[in-house]
N, C-alpha and C positions, 0 to 999 in steps of 0.2 A: 956375258960381257959386263965388266964393272962399270958403274956409272961414273962419268967424268964430272968433276966438281972442283971448285976453288973458292977461296974466300970471296973473290969478286963475283963468282957465279955459282952459289951453292944450290943443291938440289932441294926441292920442297920435301917436307917430312912425309907427306902422303905418298910421294913417289917412292921414297926409300922404304916405307912400311909396306907398300904394295909389292915391291920387288922381294923384300924379305919373306912375305907371305908366300909368293910364288915359289921361291927357292926352297922354303921349308916343306911345303906341301908336295914338292916333287918327290920326296922320300916315299910317300905312300904308306901302305900297311906293312908292318914288320912285327915278327914274333920276338918277344923280349923275355928273358928269364930274370927273376929278381925275388927278393924277400919282402913280404908285406910287413911293414912296421907300424902302419896305422890304418884303421878303417873308420872313416868318419861318416856315419849313417844317421840321418835325422828322420824322425817319424814324419811320414807324409811327403818327404822331399822326393823329387823326381830324378835326382842325381846323387850318387854316392861318390865321395872323394877318397881315393886310396893314396897312400904314400908308398912308393916302391923304391927299394934300395938295392944297389948292386951287392952281391954276396962277398966280394973281395975288396972293392974300392969304396971310398967315401963319396959315392955318387948316388943321388936320390932324385926322384921326380914325382910330381903330382899327377895322378891319373883320374879321369872322370869316367864313371861307368854307371849304367842304368841298374836299378835294384833287381830287375828281372835277370839280367846277365850275371849279376853277383850270386843270386840265389841258385841259378842253374848250375853253378860250379860246385855246389854242395857246401857243407859247413867249412868256412874258412876262418881261421883265427890269426891274430897278429903273430908273426914269426914264421908263418907257412911260406914255403917256396912254391912259386907259381910261374907258369908261362902265360903271358898275356899278349893278345894281338892288339897292337897300338897303331895309332895314326897321329903324327905330330900336327899340331894346329897353332896358328898364330892369329891372335885377335887384334887386327890393325888399330881399331879405335882406341884401345888402351895399351897396345904394345905388349900384350900378355901372351906368353908361350905356354902351351899345355899339351897333354896327351889325352886322346879319347880311346877307350877300350870297348871292343864289341865281343870279346870272348876271353874266358879265363879257364885254364886247365891246371889243376894241382899237379905238382911234380913230386915224385918219390913218395914219402909217407903221406903227404897231403892227398895224393891221388888215391891211395888205399883208404884213407879216412873218408873221402868223398864216396867211394864205392860202397864202403860199409854203411855209410849214412843212408844211401839210397836203398840198400837191402833192409836196413832197420825200418825206414819209413814204410816200405812195402809190407813188411810183416806186421808192423803196428797197425796199419790200415785194416789188415785182416783180423785184428783182435787177438793175436797170439800172445800179447803181453798183458792182456787184461787181468786185473786182480781177481776177478770172479773165477778165472780158470785155475788159480793156484790151489793145489791140494795140500792139506795139512800133513805134517810128518807124524808117524806113529810114535807113541811115548817110548815103547821098547820094541824095536823091530825083531822079528824072528831071525832074519838074516839081512845083511847089508851087501848090496852089489857095489863093487868099486871098479871104475874104469880109469886106468892111468898107465903111465909108462912103466916098463919092466924095470925092477930094482931102482926106481926113482926115489928121490927125496920126498916127493908128494905121497907116494904109496907108503913109505915108511912113516911119514907124519900121521897119515890118516889111521893106519893100523895100530901103531904104538899108542897114540893118544886115545883112540877109541877103546882099546883093551885096558888102558890105564884107568879109564873112567868106568868101564863095565867089563870086567875080565871075561865074562861068559859070552860076549858078543861073537856072532858068527859072521865072518866077512868072506864073500865070494869075489875074488879079484879076477878081472879080465884085463890082461896087459895088451896095449895097442900102441901104435905110433901116436905121438902127441904133437907132431909138427911135420910139415911137408905135404906134398900133394895127395898122398894116400891116407893121411891121418884121419880125415873126416869120414871116409868110407869105412875104415876099420872101427872107428868109434861107433858109427851107426850100427854096424853088424853086432858089436858087443852089446850095445844098448838093447837091440832086439832080443838077444838071447836072455839077458837078465830080466827084461820086462815080461818075457814069457814064462819065467820060472815062478811057480806059485809061492814058494817060500820067501822070495825076495820082497821085502816091504819098503825098501828105500834104495835108491841108486845114487852114488856119488861119482861125479866126473871131476877128476882132479889133475892139476898140473902145476908145476912151479912157475915162477915168473919168466918173462921173456920179452923179446922185442915185439913190435906190432906184427911183423911178418911171421914170427914164430907162433903167435896166437891166432893167426888167420883161420885154422881149422875149426876153432870154437866159435867162429862167426859164419860158418858155412850154412847156406840156406837149407840144404838137405838135412843137416844135423839139427838145425833149429826146428824144422817141421817134425822130425822124428821125436824130439823131446816133447813137443807140444802134443803129440799123439799118444804118449806113454800113459798107461793106466797106473803105473807106479810113480810115486813122488820122486822128483829128481832134484838133487842138490848140486849146484855149480860151485866149484872151488878152484877157480882158474887164477893163477898168478898171485899178485899181491893186491893190497887195498886199492891201488891206483889203476890196476888193469881192469878194463870193463868190456870184455867181448860180448857179442849179442846173446850168447848162451846165458849170461847172467840175467837177462831180461825175460827170457822165456822159462827159465827154471822155476820150480815151485819155491825154492829157497836159494838165496845167494849167500855163499860163505866167502868171507874176505880172503881166507887162506885155507889150505888143506887142514891145518890144525883147527881152525874155526869150524870146518865141516865136521870133524870128529866130535867137537863139543856139541854140535847141533843134532847129530843123528842118534846119540845114545845119552842117557842120563848119567850123572856122576854117582857112582855107588856110595861113596863117602857122604856126599851131600844128601842123597836119598835116605841113607841110614840116619843122618842127623835130623832130617825132616820127620822120619817115622818116630824117632825118639822124642822129638818135640811134640809131635801129635799125640803120642802115647802119654807123655807127661801132662799135656793139656787135658786129655780125656780123663786121666786118673784124677787130676785136680777137680775137674768138673763133676765126676762121680762122687768124690769125697765131699765137695760142697753140697751136692744134692742130698747125700746121706745126712750131712750135718744139719741141713735145713729141715729134713724130714724128722730127725731126732728132736730138734727144737720144737717142731710143730706137735710132735707126740707129747713132749713134756708139757707144753702149753695146754694141750687138750686134757691131759691127766690132772693138771692143776685146777681145772674148772670145777666148781661145786657140783655140777650135774654128773660128773664122772667120779669125783672124790667121794661124794655121798649120794648115790643114785636115788635112795628112798626119801631124801630130804624133800624133794618136790612133791612126792606122793603123800608124805605126812602132812605137808602144808595144805595140799588140796583136800586131804581127808578131813582135816580140821574145818576147812571152809565148808565142805559138804555137810558135816555134822551141824555146823552153825546154821547153814541154810535149812537143813531138815528141821531143826528145832524151831527156827523162825516160822517155817511153813506150818508146822504142827500147831504152834501158838496161834498163827493167823487163822488156821482152819477152825480151831476150837472157838476162837472169838467170833468167827463168822457164824458158826453153828449156833452159839448162844444168842447172837443178834437175830438170826433167822427164827430161832425157837421162840424168842420173846415176841417177835412180830407175828408169828403164827398164833401164839396164845392170845394176843390182843385181838387179832382178827377173828378168832373163834369166839371170843367173848362178845365182840360186836355182832357177829352173826347170830349168836345165841340170843342176844338182847333183842334183836330184830326178828327172831324166829316166831311163828305162830304158836309153837309149842310152849314157849315161855309165857305167852299170853294166856294160853289155856291153863297153865299151872297156877296162874293167879286167879283162877275161878271163871274165866271167860270160856264161852263155847262158840262153836262155829256151826251155823245152821245151813243145811243144804236141802234142796227139794229132791224129789224122786229121781230127777235127771242128774243130780250131783252138783247143781248150780248153787252157788252161795247166795244166802238170803240176807240182804242188808236193809230191807224195808218191808213193813207190814203189808204194803200194797202189792208185793210180789206173790202173796199167798191168798188162798180162799179158805173159807171154812171147810172143815173135814179133810183139808190137804194133809198128806202124811209128810212129815219132815224128819230129818235125822240131825241129832245134836251130837257134835263131836266134842268130847271132853279131853282133858289132859290124859286120862287113862280110861279108855273105853268110849262107848257111844250110846245114845238113847234114841228110840223110835217114838216120835210124838205125832199127836193128831191135833189139828187146829180146831179149838172149840170156840174161840172168839178172837177178835183182832181190834186194835185201836190204831188209827192212822193219824 
């Protein structure tokens, strides 16, 4: 029932606001489809404000949602189409009208992105994307396994560019479906065959660009786990630079295009020849420089006096040895003369002090019968026999008298 009012009897604002609130909230919860044109999320805030716009008309509304509800919907970006469960609300104190949201569901491509994000988070939590799991590519593979669509542009790009770079490369192609419900299963089967072949050193999974739905097989959880379990390095070459299926994350190497995959799996023969020529040239120069330095060292050694005149040093030492020998001989002769003179003087002194010299001057040495020297008349008695030692010979004497 409308409120009755007139200029003379107007209704209080609180009554009008209360009735507006009751009328608006009678609508209850309703599912609404629209396009997200703004996501206003502040760090630590308990409420996130979204701006939702009708896809056909110039109609938009502000929507309040909790961070948990927004995160539960998966990765949402501005421009995504969503279905939201809204309840209109009227805040009487300020007269503000708004919507509160308790559930968000992506619509169309947004729903696919949300599902892929959930799969990606699950596999990432298991460590399938870790860098430590990545296997290096061989420098020159014996054979390359290629999984791609039959007679596709991707197959042609990989084979032609690989053979242009390395004509002798061996490519074992496995043609499978690359889109549709059966594609992932066929790719997994082909991957198993190539991984079991001992001669295959690297496997390339290639496809040209396409829509999100077309590339869904390359985000299949079964395929991702099969690639993670491969013993052979796997190169992902799906679509164009902007296409990022989950296969890119688990593969050992991600190539931006099939042509880029060919560049990564085999070396460029022309480039390798150039590098070999450069290396050979550097090696030759290094050897020539080494030989040149060795020749310079030899010339320097040969120019030294010790090598140009090897006996010069010996002659010098010979002269020095002769000089030392002469000095030693002179020193020995001088020392002998000194010592001889000393001996002569000593002999002369000894002779001067010798009893024999005294005897030669006419003196004698008297000894008794016992051989004891007589130096005093008191040492003998009359008739004692004495011996007189002369310079030459001796005399036997008898004491006839003595004076003391």
